[in-house]
N, C-alpha and C positions, 0 to 999 in steps of 0.2 A: 142363243143358248149358252154361249160362253160367258156372257155378262153376269148372269146370276151366279155362276160358279166362281167367277173372279170376286164378286162381292162376298160370297160365302167364305172364300179364302181370306179375304181382308178381315171379315168379321171374326174368323177363327184366330187370326193373328192378333187382333185387338184384344180378344178375350184372353188369349194366352199371356199377352203382355200385362193385362190387368191383374190376372191371377198371380203372375210372378211378382208384380209390385206389391200386391196385398200380402203375399208371403214374406217378402222382404221387409215390409213395414211392421209386420208382426214380430219378426226377429229383432228389429230395432227397438220396438216397444218393450220386449222382454229384457233387453240389455239396459234400457233406461230404468225399468223397475228395479233391476238388481243394483244399479249404481246409486240411485237417489233414495231408495227405500220405499216401502209400500205407502206410507202416509203421504210423503211428498208427491209420489207418483199419482196417487188417487186425487189429491187436491189440485194439482196443476197440469198433469199430462194426460190423464185418462180421457179428457174430452178432445184431445188433439186428434184430428183425422186427416188421412191422406186424401187429397183431391185429385192430384195427377202427378205423373213422373214420365218425362219424355227421354230420360237417359242423361240429360244434362241439367235440367231444372226440376226441382221438386216443389210442389205447391201443397202446403198444409193449411188446415183451417182450425179455428177455435171459435167458440160461441160468443165470446165477448171481447171488446176492445181491451179491457183490463188484462185478460190472459195473454193477448198478443203482446201488449206492452211489457208484461212481466217476463215472458219467455225471451224477448229480445234484449231486455235490459239486464237480466241476470246471467248473461253469458251462456245461456243454454243453446243459442244458435250455433255456437262453435261445437258444442257437444253433439248436436243433431247432425251438423255437417260432417263431422268426423265419422259418425256411425254410418251415414249414407255413403260416404266415399269409401269406407272399408268394405261395405257390401256391394257397392256399385261404383267403381273407380271413376267412371266418366262424369259423375255429378259435379257440377261447378257452383251451383247456387241453390239455396233454400229460401223460400218465401213463406211467410205466415200471414194469412188474411182472416178477416172476420167472416164466419160461416154464413150469417144471415144475409150479408151483402152478396155473397156468391149465389145463394139461392135466388135472390131478387133479380140479379143480372141474368141468370140463366132463364128464368121465367120470361123476362122481357126480351130475350134473344140478343142481348148486348154482348159485345166482345170488347172488354176493357183490360188494361194492364192491372196487375195485382194491386198496385198502389192505389188505383182508383176504385178498387172494390171495397175499400174500407169506408164504412159509414162515418161521416163527420161526428166528432164527439159532441158537438152542439145538438145533433139530432138524437144521439144515443143517451146522453146523460144530462142534457140541459145546458144552458149557457153558463151556469155557475161552474159545473165540472170542467167545461172546456176552457173557461177563462183562467182557472187556477191550475188545471192539470191534475191528474189523479195522484194524490199524495202530497201535493204542495197546497196548503190551505189558502194562502193569499200571497200575492206578489209583494205586498208591502208589509208583511209580517213574518213571524217565525215559520219555518217549514215543519210540518208534522209528519208522522209516520204515514205510510201509504194507506189510502182508503179504498175499499172495495166497493165499486158502484152498485153491486148487487145487494149490499147490506143497507137497506133503507127501511123505513117504517112500513112501506107498502108490501115488502116481502117478508116481514117478520110475522111468524105464525104464533098467534096468541092462544094460550091455554090457561088453565087454573094455576099452574105452577109458576108461570111468568107474568100473569096478568097484572099483579100489583106493580112490578118493576116497569112493565110497559106503560101502565097508566101514569106513573110518576114521570117517566121520560117524556111522554107526550105532553104532560102538563107544563114542564119547564120550557118546552120549545113552542107550544101553542098558546097557553095562557100567559107565558112570559113572566110577568111580575104581578104581585098583589097590589092592593091599593096604595101601600106605602112606597112602592117602587123597588122593594127588595125582592130578590129571587124567592120563589115559593119554598123550594127545598135546597138548602145549601150548607154543606155539600150533599149531593146525592151519591150514596155509596151502594153499589150493587155487588153482591158476592154469590158465587155459584161454582160448582165443580166444572171440570173441563168439558167443553162441547155442549153446554146448555143454553148458549145464546147471548152471553153478556157482551162479548165483543161486537156481535151484530147490533145489539141495542146501543152501544156506545157510538159506533160508526153511524148509525141512523140519526142519533142526536147531532153529530157533527155535520152530516149532510143537510139536516133540517135547518140548523143555524146558518149554514152557508146559503141555503135557498132564500133565507130572509135578509141576506146581505150583511149578516153579522160576522164578526171575526172569531172563529172557533178554531182551536188547535187540538188535534187528536195525537196523543203520544203514548207509546208504550213506556213502561218504567225504564226499560233498557235504553230507549232513545233519549229519555230525559237525562239519565245518568251520563250517557255519551255526550250529549250536548253541553251539559254543565262542565264536565271534565275537559272537553275540548276548549270551551270558553276560558277556563282557568289557564290552560296551556298557552292559548293565544292572547292572553291578557285582555280578553273582551268580556269578562264576567258581568260587568255593569250593563253592557249592551244586551247580553243574554237575559238578564233579569228584567230590564226595561221592556224588552220585546214581549216576554211572557206576561208581564203585568199590564200591558196595554191592550189585551184582547178582551173579547166579550165572554168567552167560555173556554175553560181548560178541561180537557178530557184525558184522563190517565188510565191506561189499561194495565193489567197484571202487576198491580202495586206490590204484590208479595215479593217481587224480584228487586225492589228498591234497596240498594245496599250502600253502606258507607256513611259515616257520621256527617261529613260535610255535605254530602248530597241530600241526606234527610233533613238537615238544617235548612238548606236552600229550598227544598220542597215545602217545608213547614212555613218558611217566610213567604213564599209565593202563595201558598194556600191562604195564609192570613191576609196578605195584601189584596188578593182578589175578592175574598169574601167580605172584607171590610169595605171594599169599594163597590160592593153590590154586584160583582161579576160572578157568573155561575161556574161552579166546579163539580165535575162528575168523575167518580173514581170507581174502578172495578178491581176485584181480587178474587182469590179462590176461597177465602174465608172472611168472617167478619173482622172489624178493626181490632177488637179485644184479643183476637187470636193471632195477630200479626206480631209475633214476639221479636222479630228482628227490627221492628220499628221502635223508635223512642216513645216514651209514654206520652209526651205532649202531642206527638203526631197522631197516635191512636186516639187520644182524647179529642183532638180537633176533628178528626174524621167521624168519630162517633157522635159529634154534636149536631149533625144534620139528620137526614132521613136515610136509614139503612134498610135495604130490602134484599131478600134472598130469592134467587131463582132455584126452585126445587127440581128434583129429578122428574123427567117427563113421564106422564102416564101414557097408556096405550093409545088413547084418543088423540093426544097431541102428536105422538109419533106418527100415527096414521095420517094426520093432516099435513105434517111436514113431507111425508112420502108422496102424498097426492100432489102437493104443490111442486115438488121436484120433478115428478113424472110429467106433469102438465107442461113444465118449462121445456123439458127435453122433447116432448111430443110436438111442441110448437116449432122446434128446429128440425125434427124428422117425423113427418106425419105417419110413417110406417111403424113407429115405436108405440106399442100399446101394452100397458100392464094391467091385467084384470084386477079388479078390486080384491078378490080372494088372495091374490099373490101379495098385494100391498099389505093386507091385513096380516098375512103370515109373517112378512118381514117385520111389521110393527110389533109382533109378539115375540120375535126372536132377537132383534137388534135393539137393545135397551139402554145402552150406555151414553151415547152421544149423538147429537144432531149431525155432526160431520160424518159419522158412520152411516147414518140413514141416507144422506146424500150420496155417499160413496156406493152404497148398495144399489141405488137406482142407476147410477152411472155405469156400474159394472154390468148390470142387466142389459143396458143399451149396447154396450160394447160386445158382450157375448152373443146376444141375439143377432146383431148385425154380422159379426165375423163368422159365426157358425151357422147363420141362417136358421135359427131355431125360434119357435114360438116361446113367449115368456110364460113359463109355468112355475108351479111351486117347486118342482124338482130342480129346475134351472136356478131358481132363487136360492135353494139350499146349497147348491154348488158354489155360487159366487159369494155368498155371505158367510161361508164356513169360518173364516178367521175373524169375522166381525162379531160372532156370537160368543159372548163371554159369560162365564158362570155368574149367576146373580150374586152380587156383593151384599154383605150385610149392611145394615144402615150405618152410615158414617156417624159415629158418636163423638161428640165434642166435650171438652172439659166443662164448657158452659152448661151443657145438658146435664152432666153429672152433678154439678153444683146446684142446679135448679131442682132436680129430682130428689137429691139427698136432703137439701134444706127443707123442702116441702114435707118429705116423709118423716123427718125427725123434728119438725116444727122449730127449726132454727133459721136464722137469716143467712143469706149469702155472705154478708159482712162478718157474721160470727165465724163461719168456716174459714175465712181468709184472715181473721184476726189472730192475736197472740193469746187469746183467752185460754185458760187451762182448766176450766170447770168440766166436770164429767159429762154434762149434757152436750158439750161442744166437742170435746176431744175425740170421743168415739165416732160420732158422725164424720168428723174431719178425717180420721184415719180410714174409715170406710170409703169416703170419697176419693182419697189418695189411692187406695187399693184398686178401686174401680177404674180410675184414670190409668193406672198401670196395666191392668189386664184387658181393658176395652178400647184403648187408644194406642196409637203408635208413638206417643210422646215419650221422650226420654225422662229419666229421673230429674235432671236439672230443669228441664222444661216444665215438668209438673210442679216442681218446687217454686218456680217463678210464678206460675199461675195460682198457687196457693199462698199469696201474700209475700212472695220473695223468699221462701224458705230454702235452706240448703238441701242438696240431694240426699244427704245422709238422713235427714228427717223423714223424707219420703220413703226411703228404704226401710227405716225403722217401722213406719206405719204399715207398709206392705207386709213385712215379716210378722208384725204383731197380729194383723187380721188373718193371715195365712195360718198362723199357729192356733188362733182362737176357733176358726171354723172346723178344725180337725176334731175338737172335742165338744163344740157347742152346736148342736143340731139346729136349735132355734135361730141362732145367728146365721148359720149356713143357709137356711131357708129364707131368711130375711134378705140376704144378699142376692139370692137367686130371684126373689121378687123384684128387687131393684134392677137387676140386669134385664128382666123381661120388660119392665117399664121403660127402660132406656132403648130397648130394641124395637118397641112398638112405634 
């Protein structure tokens, strides 16, 4: 009769310790969120889970090998250790393992060290990823920016807004070359707002090239600048140039951040050398080449000479598909996690800005439902996505859109609007276009002047004041400008 009581006491003690560790881990997670910010926390720490804590050793798990590597290499182990030791002074060691491996070993009843729980990279990411390591493209070539093994073509959700960009990316890695041996689209230029998938697409191209045994380097513009400046300081600029020009594909992300005359010149030389040699170049930015005003004209011209494709804002169908894919991925890790379709549809209608926000919403649902032991409902979804729901932004209007609409409306050419012609049938439309650029975009007067044939900002200011004065007394002109605004908003 005493044995069951003893077992019951043990169970109660185990449950109490588990509850204490869960509460402790929740306090530490809150501290992490406050320290690193919501975006960084959601991207990198939200999927971190507590496996066990015996008072001296803490075992945490993550869903992917990439996350484990990132947490360990970015000095966050020290941050985690400090937090645990503050809350539980007896803690001596923190280990992070891959969650899928833990589940597999528990099902098999195996008892292994944490280091043995990690699935080999050759099994998780294929031989190519393991041979080169995540983030280093080839051992015999230049080292690129880190690649996320989750960002492949197989995980890219295709919709109407990104279909053209996806098809072009697939063609350059699958079809390879045309009959003449030259790349099909060179350079391929992808532009989109933040969080619409252009980085995913670029990294998918890099992984696909690597899988074919080709030499591809993925670099952010910042990494390219850092590499070039470091090469100059180390007097190894020639080696830097030769290394980049000896690859099969150069993939540059966030080109809008490329700064410095010398760096831009080197990028232009590299771009010309690669395209002239029949090597593929893929570039992404947040706007089309013609709007990258910090770049030199010849760089913009060279980039615009290939195929330029835009990834548009996601519609509700695409957002729902992304949510479904994310929920399925998390359900594969935790079979208890179930998100009803009406909840996913509700989130798709509320979170509209970014694919990263959609993934964050599902990750938060998992965490809240597990911690609070709640079923996933629309009410819970509203609670966790409150800060992700942003007011609907008006359509982002570009100077190029204004030039196109105004030239068509007044039956003049774009070249006329940018020229120095002073005839009446050109001057008035030009002034109206400048006025619309000032009131409908965030461009400064000098920026608008540069976009209108390199004019001085005082010319733009004169045009704006001229139209503002005219619409006060000319009802027909005021109505005409309102028509143009509606056309641009559609």
